[in-house]
N, CA, C and O atoms as a printed pandas DataFrame, in Angstrom:
     atom_number atom_name residue_name chain_id  residue_number  x_coord  y_coord  z_coord
0              1         N          MET        A               1   81.694   72.438   -6.860
1              2        CA          MET        A               1   82.064   71.107   -7.319
2              3         C          MET        A               1   82.406   71.155   -8.804
3              4         O          MET        A               1   81.731   71.822   -9.589
4              5         N          ASN        A               2   83.437   70.456   -9.165
5              6        CA          ASN        A               2   83.772   70.430  -10.586
6              7         C          ASN        A               2   83.088   69.243  -11.257
7              8         O          ASN        A               2   82.443   68.426  -10.600
8              9         N          GLU        A               3   83.237   69.167  -12.541
9             10        CA          GLU        A               3   82.542   68.138  -13.324
10            11         C          GLU        A               3   82.981   66.723  -12.947
11            12         O          GLU        A               3   82.156   65.810  -12.916
12            13         N          GLN        A               4   84.263   66.533  -12.662
13            14        CA          GLN        A               4   84.756   65.206  -12.285
14            15         C          GLN        A               4   84.134   64.740  -10.973
15            16         O          GLN        A               4   83.772   63.571  -10.841
16            17         N          GLU        A               5   84.008   65.630  -10.019
17            18        CA          GLU        A               5   83.395   65.273   -8.740
18            19         C          GLU        A               5   81.924   64.918   -8.929
19            20         O          GLU        A               5   81.412   64.012   -8.272
20            21         N          ASN        A               6   81.245   65.630   -9.828
21            22        CA          ASN        A               6   79.844   65.319  -10.120
22            23         C          ASN        A               6   79.701   63.929  -10.719
23            24         O          ASN        A               6   78.783   63.188  -10.370
24            25         N          VAL        A               7   80.609   63.580  -11.619
25            26        CA          VAL        A               7   80.575   62.263  -12.263
26            27         C          VAL        A               7   80.842   61.173  -11.225
27            28         O          VAL        A               7   80.172   60.141  -11.218
28            29         N          VAL        A               8   81.813   61.401  -10.357
29            30        CA          VAL        A               8   82.142   60.416   -9.325
30            31         C          VAL        A               8   80.943   60.229   -8.392
31            32         O          VAL        A               8   80.602   59.098   -8.045
32            33         N          ASP        A               9   80.307   61.321   -7.987
33            34        CA          ASP        A               9   79.128   61.221   -7.118
34            35         C          ASP        A               9   77.992   60.472   -7.806
35            36         O          ASP        A               9   77.309   59.658   -7.185
36            37         N          LEU        A              10   77.798   60.750   -9.076
37            38        CA          LEU        A              10   76.750   60.075   -9.840
38            39         C          LEU        A              10   77.028   58.576   -9.941
39            40         O          LEU        A              10   76.115   57.763   -9.799
40            41         N          LEU        A              11   78.272   58.215  -10.182
41            42        CA          LEU        A              11   78.643   56.798  -10.259
42            43         C          LEU        A              11   78.448   56.104   -8.915
43            44         O          LEU        A              11   78.025   54.949   -8.884
44            45         N          LYS        A              12   78.744   56.776   -7.808
45            46        CA          LYS        A              12   78.514   56.197   -6.484
46            47         C          LYS        A              12   77.026   55.967   -6.255
47            48         O          LYS        A              12   76.627   54.947   -5.692
48            49         N          ASP        A              13   76.203   56.926   -6.694
49            50        CA          ASP        A              13   74.752   56.772   -6.555
50            51         C          ASP        A              13   74.255   55.576   -7.368
51            52         O          ASP        A              13   73.433   54.794   -6.890
52            53         N          ILE        A              14   74.751   55.438   -8.583
53            54        CA          ILE        A              14   74.352   54.322   -9.451
54            55         C          ILE        A              14   74.796   53.000   -8.839
55            56         O          ILE        A              14   74.045   52.025   -8.849
56            57         N          LYS        A              15   76.013   52.964   -8.308
57            58        CA          LYS        A              15   76.511   51.750   -7.664
58            59         C          LYS        A              15   75.621   51.365   -6.486
59            60         O          LYS        A              15   75.304   50.189   -6.307
60            61         N          GLY        A              16   75.221   52.336   -5.692
61            62        CA          GLY        A              16   74.340   52.067   -4.563
62            63         C          GLY        A              16   72.992   51.522   -5.000
63            64         O          GLY        A              16   72.470   50.590   -4.389
64            65         N          LEU        A              17   72.422   52.099   -6.058
65            66        CA          LEU        A              17   71.138   51.621   -6.573
66            67         C          LEU        A              17   71.243   50.204   -7.122
67            68         O          LEU        A              17   70.348   49.386   -6.912
68            69         N          LEU        A              18   72.329   49.915   -7.822
69            70        CA          LEU        A              18   72.509   48.578   -8.380
70            71         C          LEU        A              18   72.694   47.524   -7.296
71            72         O          LEU        A              18   72.305   46.371   -7.479
72            73         N          SER        A              19   73.283   47.910   -6.175
73            74        CA          SER        A              19   73.494   46.923   -5.111
74            75         C          SER        A              19   72.169   46.443   -4.529
75            76         O          SER        A              19   72.105   45.349   -3.968
76            77         N          HIS        A              20   71.111   47.243   -4.653
77            78        CA          HIS        A              20   69.800   46.847   -4.132
78            79         C          HIS        A              20   69.056   45.911   -5.074
79            80         O          HIS        A              20   67.980   45.423   -4.726
80            81         N          THR        A              21   69.597   45.650   -6.249
81            82        CA          THR        A              21   68.955   44.721   -7.179
82            83         C          THR        A              21   69.465   43.293   -6.981
83            84         O          THR        A              21   68.971   42.366   -7.623
84            85         N          LYS        A              22   70.439   43.109   -6.106
85            86        CA          LYS        A              22   70.971   41.781   -5.835
86            87         C          LYS        A              22   69.902   40.927   -5.166
87            88         O          LYS        A              22   69.052   41.450   -4.445
88            89         N          LYS        A              23   69.938   39.624   -5.397
89            90        CA          LYS        A              23   69.000   38.701   -4.759
90            91         C          LYS        A              23   69.505   38.230   -3.404
91            92         O          LYS        A              23   68.716   37.876   -2.528
92            93         N          VAL        A              24   70.813   38.227   -3.237
93            94        CA          VAL        A              24   71.424   37.757   -1.996
94            95         C          VAL        A              24   72.366   38.840   -1.484
95            96         O          VAL        A              24   73.201   39.366   -2.220
96            97         N          PHE        A              25   72.208   39.158   -0.197
97            98        CA          PHE        A              25   73.035   40.181    0.435
98            99         C          PHE        A              25   74.030   39.541    1.380
99           100         O          PHE        A              25   73.734   38.527    2.013
100          101         N          ASN        A              26   75.217   40.136    1.478
101          102        CA          ASN        A              26   76.115   39.792    2.574
102          103         C          ASN        A              26   75.853   40.808    3.683
103          104         O          ASN        A              26   74.959   41.644    3.548
104          105         N          ILE        A              27   76.594   40.753    4.747
105          106        CA          ILE        A              27   76.330   41.612    5.903
106          107         C          ILE        A              27   76.479   43.091    5.543
107          108         O          ILE        A              27   75.682   43.917    5.989
108          109         N          ASP        A              28   77.495   43.432    4.737
109          110        CA          ASP        A              28   77.695   44.835    4.366
110          111         C          ASP        A              28   76.558   45.349    3.488
111          112         O          ASP        A              28   76.112   46.486    3.642
112          113         N          ASP        A              29   76.092   44.507    2.568
113          114        CA          ASP        A              29   74.956   44.894    1.723
114          115         C          ASP        A              29   73.721   45.143    2.586
115          116         O          ASP        A              29   72.980   46.101    2.366
116          117         N          LEU        A              30   73.509   44.265    3.575
117          118        CA          LEU        A              30   72.325   44.373    4.421
118          119         C          LEU        A              30   72.375   45.638    5.286
119          120         O          LEU        A              30   71.346   46.268    5.530
120          121         N          VAL        A              31   73.555   46.000    5.741
121          122        CA          VAL        A              31   73.714   47.240    6.509
122          123         C          VAL        A              31   73.279   48.429    5.655
123          124         O          VAL        A              31   72.536   49.294    6.119
124          125         N          LYS        A              32   73.741   48.468    4.417
125          126        CA          LYS        A              32   73.380   49.569    3.517
126          127         C          LYS        A              32   71.893   49.542    3.167
127          128         O          LYS        A              32   71.253   50.590    3.080
128          129         N          TYR        A              33   71.353   48.359    2.970
129          130        CA          TYR        A              33   69.964   48.213    2.537
130          131         C          TYR        A              33   68.972   48.573    3.640
131          132         O          TYR        A              33   67.964   49.233    3.389
132          133         N          THR        A              34   69.268   48.131    4.868
133          134        CA          THR        A              34   68.305   48.328    5.963
134          135         C          THR        A              34   68.620   49.528    6.843
135          136         O          THR        A              34   67.730   50.077    7.493
136          137         N          GLY        A              35   69.877   49.932    6.865
137          138        CA          GLY        A              35   70.274   51.000    7.776
138          139         C          GLY        A              35   70.561   50.500    9.186
139          140         O          GLY        A              35   70.879   51.294   10.071
140          141         N          LEU        A              36   70.450   49.185    9.403
141          142        CA          LEU        A              36   70.774   48.604   10.702
142          143         C          LEU        A              36   72.288   48.512   10.849
143          144         O          LEU        A              36   73.006   48.422    9.853
144          145         N          SER        A              37   72.770   48.532   12.072
145          146        CA          SER        A              37   74.203   48.386   12.307
146          147         C          SER        A              37   74.608   46.920   12.167
147          148         O          SER        A              37   73.778   46.017   12.270
148          149         N          LYS        A              38   75.889   46.709   11.933
149          150        CA          LYS        A              38   76.402   45.330   11.850
150          151         C          LYS        A              38   76.144   44.593   13.157
151          152         O          LYS        A              38   75.735   43.432   13.152
152          153         N          SER        A              39   76.382   45.263   14.262
153          154        CA          SER        A              39   76.221   44.583   15.553
154          155         C          SER        A              39   74.766   44.167   15.772
155          156         O          SER        A              39   74.504   43.094   16.317
156          157         N          LYS        A              40   73.822   45.009   15.350
157          158        CA          LYS        A              40   72.416   44.649   15.522
158          159         C          LYS        A              40   72.061   43.465   14.626
159          160         O          LYS        A              40   71.313   42.579   15.042
160          161         N          ILE        A              41   72.586   43.440   13.406
161          162        CA          ILE        A              41   72.316   42.324   12.496
162          163         C          ILE        A              41   72.908   41.030   13.054
163          164         O          ILE        A              41   72.273   39.977   12.989
164          165         N          TYR        A              42   74.126   41.108   13.603
165          166        CA          TYR        A              42   74.728   39.920   14.206
166          167         C          TYR        A              42   73.905   39.431   15.399
167          168         O          TYR        A              42   73.715   38.226   15.564
168          169         N          LYS        A              43   73.414   40.358   16.235
169          170        CA          LYS        A              43   72.574   39.964   17.374
170          171         C          LYS        A              43   71.293   39.294   16.884
171          172         O          LYS        A              43   70.890   38.253   17.403
172          173         N          LEU        A              44   70.660   39.895   15.885
173          174        CA          LEU        A              44   69.420   39.335   15.349
174          175         C          LEU        A              44   69.650   37.942   14.777
175          176         O          LEU        A              44   68.829   37.046   14.971
176          177         N          SER        A              45   70.758   37.758   14.075
177          178        CA          SER        A              45   71.021   36.443   13.485
178          179         C          SER        A              45   71.370   35.423   14.550
179          180         O          SER        A              45   70.982   34.260   14.437
180          181         N          GLN        A              46   72.094   35.832   15.583
181          182        CA          GLN        A              46   72.436   34.902   16.667
182          183         C          GLN        A              46   71.168   34.441   17.390
183          184         O          GLN        A              46   71.064   33.283   17.795
184          185         N          LEU        A              47   70.218   35.346   17.547
185          186        CA          LEU        A              47   68.967   35.015   18.220
186          187         C          LEU        A              47   67.950   34.378   17.273
187          188         O          LEU        A              47   66.840   34.032   17.677
188          189         N          LYS        A              48   68.346   34.229   16.009
189          190        CA          LYS        A              48   67.469   33.659   14.977
190          191         C          LYS        A              48   66.186   34.471   14.815
191          192         O          LYS        A              48   65.102   33.916   14.634
192          193         N          LEU        A              49   66.330   35.799   14.884
193          194        CA          LEU        A              49   65.201   36.708   14.729
194          195         C          LEU        A              49   65.178   37.367   13.355
195          196         O          LEU        A              49   64.292   38.169   13.058
196          197         N          ILE        A              50   66.156   37.026   12.519
197          198        CA          ILE        A              50   66.220   37.557   11.159
198          199         C          ILE        A              50   66.473   36.376   10.229
199          200         O          ILE        A              50   67.273   35.500   10.557
200          201         N          PRO        A              51   65.809   36.334    9.077
201          202        CA          PRO        A              51   66.037   35.202    8.162
202          203         C          PRO        A              51   67.437   35.261    7.547
203          204         O          PRO        A              51   67.833   36.272    6.968
204          205         N          THR        A              52   68.171   34.167    7.685
205          206        CA          THR        A              52   69.523   34.077    7.121
206          207         C          THR        A              52   69.622   32.864    6.207
207          208         O          THR        A              52   68.757   31.989    6.214
208          209         N          GLY        A              53   70.695   32.831    5.419
209          210        CA          GLY        A              53   70.947   31.687    4.559
210          211         C          GLY        A              53   71.171   30.441    5.395
211          212         O          GLY        A              53   71.591   30.528    6.548
212          213         N          LYS        A              54   70.897   29.302    4.825
213          214        CA          LYS        A              54   70.936   28.049    5.584
214          215         C          LYS        A              54   72.055   27.105    5.153
215          216         O          LYS        A              54   72.050   25.939    5.546
216          217         N          ASN        A              55   73.006   27.574    4.359
217          218        CA          ASN        A              55   74.084   26.712    3.889
218          219         C          ASN        A              55   75.093   26.491    5.004
219          220         O          ASN        A              55   75.815   27.412    5.386
220          221         N          LYS        A              56   75.145   25.268    5.528
221          222        CA          LYS        A              56   76.023   24.965    6.663
222          223         C          LYS        A              56   77.501   24.974    6.285
223          224         O          LYS        A              56   78.358   24.970    7.169
224          225         N          HIS        A              57   77.818   24.986    4.997
225          226        CA          HIS        A              57   79.208   24.956    4.542
226          227         C          HIS        A              57   79.798   26.363    4.376
227          228         O          HIS        A              57   80.979   26.514    4.065
228          229         N          ILE        A              58   78.970   27.380    4.584
229          230        CA          ILE        A              58   79.429   28.760    4.447
230          231         C          ILE        A              58   79.321   29.433    5.803
231          232         O          ILE        A              58   78.233   29.522    6.372
232          233         N          ARG        A              59   80.439   29.905    6.318
233          234        CA          ARG        A              59   80.443   30.533    7.639
234          235         C          ARG        A              59   79.946   31.974    7.589
235          236         O          ARG        A              59   79.408   32.485    8.571
236          237         N          GLN        A              60   80.127   32.621    6.454
237          238        CA          GLN        A              60   79.692   34.007    6.321
238          239         C          GLN        A              60   78.171   34.073    6.265
239          240         O          GLN        A              60   77.527   33.186    5.705
240          241         N          LEU        A              61   77.599   35.123    6.842
241          242        CA          LEU        A              61   76.153   35.292    6.807
242          243         C          LEU        A              61   75.698   35.808    5.447
243          244         O          LEU        A              61   76.297   36.725    4.885
244          245         N          PHE        A              62   74.636   35.211    4.929
245          246        CA          PHE        A              62   74.004   35.674    3.707
246          247         C          PHE        A              62   72.513   35.809    3.952
247          248         O          PHE        A              62   71.941   35.099    4.780
248          249         N          PHE        A              63   71.888   36.726    3.227
249          250        CA          PHE        A              63   70.479   37.036    3.435
250          251         C          PHE        A              63   69.774   37.146    2.092
251          252         O          PHE        A              63   70.286   37.780    1.169
252          253         N          SER        A              64   68.614   36.537    1.979
253          254        CA          SER        A              64   67.801   36.640    0.780
254          255         C          SER        A              64   67.064   37.974    0.810
255          256         O          SER        A              64   66.379   38.282    1.786
256          257         N          LYS        A              65   67.199   38.761   -0.241
257          258        CA          LYS        A              65   66.535   40.070   -0.300
258          259         C          LYS        A              65   65.029   39.912   -0.144
259          260         O          LYS        A              65   64.396   40.693    0.566
260          261         N          GLU        A              66   64.457   38.921   -0.792
261          262        CA          GLU        A              66   63.015   38.706   -0.717
262          263         C          GLU        A              66   62.582   38.390    0.724
263          264         O          GLU        A              66   61.587   38.927    1.210
264          265         N          GLU        A              67   63.338   37.515    1.398
265          266        CA          GLU        A              67   63.006   37.176    2.785
266          267         C          GLU        A              67   63.193   38.375    3.707
267          268         O          GLU        A              67   62.407   38.575    4.634
268          269         N          ILE        A              68   64.224   39.169    3.458
269          270        CA          ILE        A              68   64.451   40.374    4.270
270          271         C          ILE        A              68   63.320   41.378    4.055
271          272         O          ILE        A              68   62.839   41.984    5.013
272          273         N          ASP        A              69   62.896   41.555    2.811
273          274        CA          ASP        A              69   61.778   42.466    2.536
274          275         C          ASP        A              69   60.525   42.022    3.284
275          276         O          ASP        A              69   59.850   42.843    3.905
276          277         N          ASN        A              70   60.210   40.729    3.231
277          278        CA          ASN        A              70   59.035   40.201    3.935
278          279         C          ASN        A              70   59.172   40.379    5.444
279          280         O          ASN        A              70   58.206   40.717    6.130
280          281         N          TRP        A              71   60.367   40.149    5.947
281          282        CA          TRP        A              71   60.629   40.299    7.370
282          283         C          TRP        A              71   60.452   41.759    7.790
283          284         O          TRP        A              71   59.820   42.041    8.808
284          285         N          LEU        A              72   61.007   42.683    7.010
285          286        CA          LEU        A              72   60.882   44.107    7.332
286          287         C          LEU        A              72   59.430   44.569    7.271
287          288         O          LEU        A              72   58.996   45.371    8.099
288          289         N          LEU        A              73   58.682   44.067    6.298
289          290        CA          LEU        A              73   57.276   44.443    6.169
290          291         C          LEU        A              73   56.432   43.865    7.300
291          292         O          LEU        A              73   55.338   44.359    7.571
292          293         N          GLY        A              74   56.931   42.824    7.961
293          294        CA          GLY        A              74   56.241   42.230    9.099
294          295         C          GLY        A              74   56.446   43.017   10.379
295          296         O          GLY        A              74   55.994   42.596   11.444
296          297         N          GLU        A              75   57.117   44.148   10.290
297          298        CA          GLU        A              75   57.368   45.051   11.414
298          299         C          GLU        A              75   58.026   44.339   12.597
299          300         O          GLU        A              75   57.432   44.247   13.672
300          301         N          PRO        A              76   59.242   43.839   12.407
301          302        CA          PRO        A              76   59.933   43.159   13.506
302          303         C          PRO        A              76   60.281   44.143   14.619
303          304         O          PRO        A              76   60.502   45.327   14.366
304          305         N          ASN        A              77   60.327   43.647   15.840
305          306        CA          ASN        A              77   60.731   44.481   16.964
306          307         C          ASN        A              77   62.257   44.522   16.982
307          308         O          ASN        A              77   62.906   43.518   17.277
308          309         N          LEU        A              78   62.821   45.672   16.669
309          310        CA          LEU        A              78   64.271   45.814   16.583
310          311         C          LEU        A              78   64.839   46.646   17.725
311          312         O          LEU        A              78   65.996   47.063   17.673
312          313         N          SER        A              79   64.041   46.889   18.747
313          314        CA          SER        A              79   64.514   47.732   19.845
314          315         C          SER        A              79   65.626   47.026   20.615
315          316         O          SER        A              79   65.646   45.800   20.716
316          317         N          ASP        A              80   66.532   47.804   21.146
317          318        CA          ASP        A              80   67.628   47.239   21.932
318          319         C          ASP        A              80   67.096   46.518   23.167
319          320         O          ASP        A              80   67.649   45.498   23.580
320          321         N          GLU        A              81   66.029   47.044   23.753
321          322        CA          GLU        A              81   65.451   46.420   24.946
322          323         C          GLU        A              81   64.928   45.023   24.623
323          324         O          GLU        A              81   65.158   44.080   25.379
324          325         N          PHE        A              82   64.223   44.893   23.497
325          326        CA          PHE        A              82   63.685   43.593   23.093
326          327         C          PHE        A              82   64.815   42.605   22.827
327          328         O          PHE        A              82   64.751   41.454   23.259
328          329         N          LEU        A              83   65.845   43.051   22.120
329          330        CA          LEU        A              83   66.968   42.164   21.799
330          331         C          LEU        A              83   67.700   41.733   23.066
331          332         O          LEU        A              83   68.109   40.578   23.182
332          333         N          GLU        A              84   67.868   42.647   24.012
333          334        CA          GLU        A              84   68.517   42.307   25.280
334          335         C          GLU        A              84   67.704   41.256   26.030
335          336         O          GLU        A              84   68.264   40.309   26.581
336          337         N          LEU        A              85   66.390   41.425   26.048
337          338        CA          LEU        A              85   65.509   40.457   26.707
338          339         C          LEU        A              85   65.614   39.088   26.039
339          340         O          LEU        A              85   65.722   38.069   26.722
340          341         N          GLN        A              86   65.583   39.061   24.709
341          342        CA          GLN        A              86   65.696   37.800   23.982
342          343         C          GLN        A              86   67.044   37.130   24.235
343          344         O          GLN        A              86   67.120   35.914   24.413
344          345         N          PHE        A              87   68.096   37.929   24.250
345          346        CA          PHE        A              87   69.437   37.395   24.493
346          347         C          PHE        A              87   69.519   36.776   25.883
347          348         O          PHE        A              87   70.058   35.681   26.046
348          349         N          ASN        A              88   68.985   37.476   26.889
349          350        CA          ASN        A              88   69.010   36.950   28.258
350          351         C          ASN        A              88   68.191   35.678   28.387
351          352         O          ASN        A              88   68.590   34.752   29.092
352          353         N          GLU        A              89   67.053   35.624   27.715
353          354        CA          GLU        A              89   66.237   34.407   27.736
354          355         C          GLU        A              89   66.979   33.238   27.102
355          356         O          GLU        A              89   66.903   32.108   27.584
356          357         N          GLN        A              90   67.694   33.516   26.023
357          358        CA          GLN        A              90   68.469   32.451   25.372
358          359         C          GLN        A              90   69.594   31.969   26.294
359          360         O          GLN        A              90   69.873   30.772   26.359
360          361         N          LEU        A              91   70.227   32.884   26.993
361          362        CA          LEU        A              91   71.272   32.489   27.936
362          363         C          LEU        A              91   70.714   31.579   29.030
363          364         O          LEU        A              91   71.347   30.592   29.408
364          365         N          LEU        A              92   69.532   31.916   29.531
365          366        CA          LEU        A              92   68.916   31.090   30.561
366          367         C          LEU        A              92   68.556   29.703   30.036
367          368         O          LEU        A              92   68.722   28.708   30.742
368          369         N          ARG        A              93   68.061   29.637   28.797
369          370        CA          ARG        A              93   67.709   28.338   28.204
370          371         C          ARG        A              93   68.942   27.474   27.997
371          372         O          ARG        A              93   68.876   26.252   28.133
372          373         N          ASN        A              94   70.069   28.103   27.668
373          374        CA          ASN        A              94   71.290   27.359   27.356
374          375         C          ASN        A              94   72.123   27.046   28.598
375          376         O          ASN        A              94   73.103   26.307   28.515
376          377         N          ARG        A              95   71.745   27.596   29.731
377          378        CA          ARG        A              95   72.503   27.391   30.962
378          379         C          ARG        A              95   72.438   25.936   31.397
379          380         O          ARG        A              95   71.387   25.299   31.330
380          381         N          LYS        A              96   73.558   25.430   31.837
381          382        CA          LYS        A              96   73.602   24.032   32.288
382          383         C          LYS        A              96   72.922   23.922   33.647
383          384         O          LYS        A              96   73.093   24.791   34.503
384          385         N          PRO        A              97   72.160   22.864   33.846
385          386        CA          PRO        A              97   71.504   22.674   35.149
386          387         C          PRO        A              97   72.540   22.543   36.268
387          388         O          PRO        A              97   73.618   21.981   36.074
388          389         N          GLY        A              98   72.194   23.066   37.421
389          390        CA          GLY        A              98   73.055   22.944   38.591
390          391         C          GLY        A              98   74.048   24.073   38.732
391          392         O          GLY        A              98   74.825   24.082   39.687
392          393         N          LEU        A              99   74.054   25.029   37.817
393          394        CA          LEU        A              99   74.993   26.153   37.935
394          395         C          LEU        A              99   74.330   27.354   38.526
395          396         O          LEU        A              99   74.970   28.391   38.698
């Protein structure tokens, strides 16, 4: 590796560290911060199993770093089996009677 590549790698590392000091994450920030996939985060938010921002005027998902830290420390069940079960239960609750 040459010196320029080392500098670029170092700057990428610094950028990554600085992104974790933000108070509010968007979906891409949360993917990097937690290591969860976008699809899993979307499933969790749809099922209301992850704390999200509450501003009804913003369609994009936002997450409070502090709330996410507390949620992660609470050891949430993130298994695909659990999420599938929750999703199916929600579908049954939302099903119209008589169908």
